[in-house]
C-alpha positions, -999 to 999 in steps of 0.1 A, spaced: 268 774 -60 300 790 -50 334 776 -60 345 768 -24 314 747 -19 316 729 -52 353 720 -46 343 705 -13 318 683 -32 339 672 -61 352 640 -45 317 630 -36 304 639 -70 331 618 -87 322 587 -64 285 594 -66 282 597 -28 269 633 -23 249 636 8 218 651 -7 215 625 -35 205 635 -71 196 672 -63 231 679 -49 247 660 -79 227 680 -104 238 714 -87 274 703 -88 272 693 -125 256 727 -135 285 746 -116 312 725 -134 296 734 -167 299 771 -160 331 771 -140 364 761 -156 385 761 -124 362 737 -108 362 715 -139 399 714 -138 398 703 -101 375 674 -112 401 665 -139 428 664 -112 407 640 -90 400 618 -120 437 616 -130 445 609 -93 419 581 -90 433 565 -122 468 565 -109 457 551 -74 437 523 -92 467 513 -114 492 508 -85 495 473 -74 491 468 -37 523 460 -17 524 425 -2 535 421 33 565 399 38 559 362 43 576 362 78 558 394 91 536 375 115 565 356 131 586 387 133 558 404 151 556 376 176 593 374 182 593 414 189 565 411 214 583 382 232 616 401 234 597 432 247 581 413 273 613 396 285 630 431 286 603 444 309 609 442 347 586 426 373 570 458 383 563 468 346 545 436 343 528 441 376 516 474 366 503 458 333 483 432 352 468 459 374 457 480 345 441 450 329 423 440 362 412 475 368 399 476 331 380 444 336 365 454 370 354 486 354 336 469 326 319 445 350 308 469 377 301 502 358 270 489 341 258 476 377 263 510 393 229 525 382 209 496 390 225 492 423 220 529 432 184 526 423 180 494 444 195 510 474 172 541 472 143 519 467 152 498 498 155 530 519 122 543 508 104 509 516 122 508 549 110 543 558 74 533 548 73 503 568 90 519 598 59 542 601 38 512 608 63 495 631 58 522 657 73 555 646 40 571 635 20 557 664 27 568 702 43 540 722 12 539 746 -12 530 718 1 494 717 -5 470 744 24 454 763 18 419 748 18 430 712 53 430 695 43 457 671 15 479 659 7 460 628 -24 445 641 -44 456 673 -75 437 684 -110 452 689 -120 465 724 -149 479 743 -149 516 748 -184 524 762 -210 498 774 -247 509 773 -262 514 808 -289 486 803 -292 460 830 -295 423 820 -320 406 844 -324 370 849 -288 363 860 -282 335 885 -275 347 920 -257 315 930 -225 324 908 -195 318 928 -167 345 930 -145 343 900 -172 327 878 -189 345 849 -228 344 849 -229 352 812 -202 355 786 -211 370 752 -188 373 722 -194 403 700 -183 408 664 -174 443 657 -175 463 623 -149 487 611 -173 515 624 -171 503 658 -206 486 660 -216 452 671 -229 435 640 -237 402 657 -230 384 689 -232 349 704 -236 336 740 -205 317 749 -215 307 785 -248 310 803 -285 305 796 -306 332 778 -343 335 777 -364 359 756 -364 387 780 -326 384 784 -322 382 746 -340 416 741 -319 431 769 -287 420 750 -300 432 717 -303 467 733 -269 464 750 -251 455 719 -269 481 699 -260 511 721 -226 500 732 -195 515 715 -165 496 703 -131 504 690 -128 484 658 -98 460 650 -69 479 636 -47 465 608 -17 487 598 -34 515 617 -67 511 596 -101 500 611 -111 466 599 -142 445 603 -140 411 622 -128 419 654 -140 398 684 -149 414 719 -158 391 748 -181 406 775 -187 395 808 -209 407 836 -183 402 860 -156 419 841 -147 431 805 -120 412 786 -107 417 751 -99 389 727 -83 394 692 
């Protein structure tokens, strides 16, 4: 160990507070045994410590607290209105800074998150889908009902010829899967015999539907009402 390093460690060696603990204390001790100059430096620190410990602490005056309060009061009275106003503004600025600075990062993150969510939802509100894809009576493209795309070319025999204009000889409600196939159907209006039942089975099997759309994704459970006088869609 060199003398310059040892002299820096002498105060800690004297107080027993060397950073490296007993190992550093032993190194300084070996150096002091071999170096008279550093040992003399240690003696000076010992003497200084003894002098400092023998001194009596100076007691503050009994009226020190009162004197400080009076001096502060006089200083405030001597300050003008504008000085006091500037002091109040600085105090208010410091208080507001301590309040809002911790909230700056969460508020910025919340704003960015809200913008991302809005941009994501906006895609489903119409930005990502052509305007012509939505029917006129729908407020948005969030949910679109199923509808018929291609009706199979099978005839349904046995319909009554006495049906008046505007009436439906046969109404059938089909349940459409997400693949656009009729998974089941029921007769809403009209009478169906066995022959008509087989013909309806073929008709539903080979007809193609557009499935119900939820947030732009095909979903099962859509309903399509078929009429032999016209075709209508019911969601």
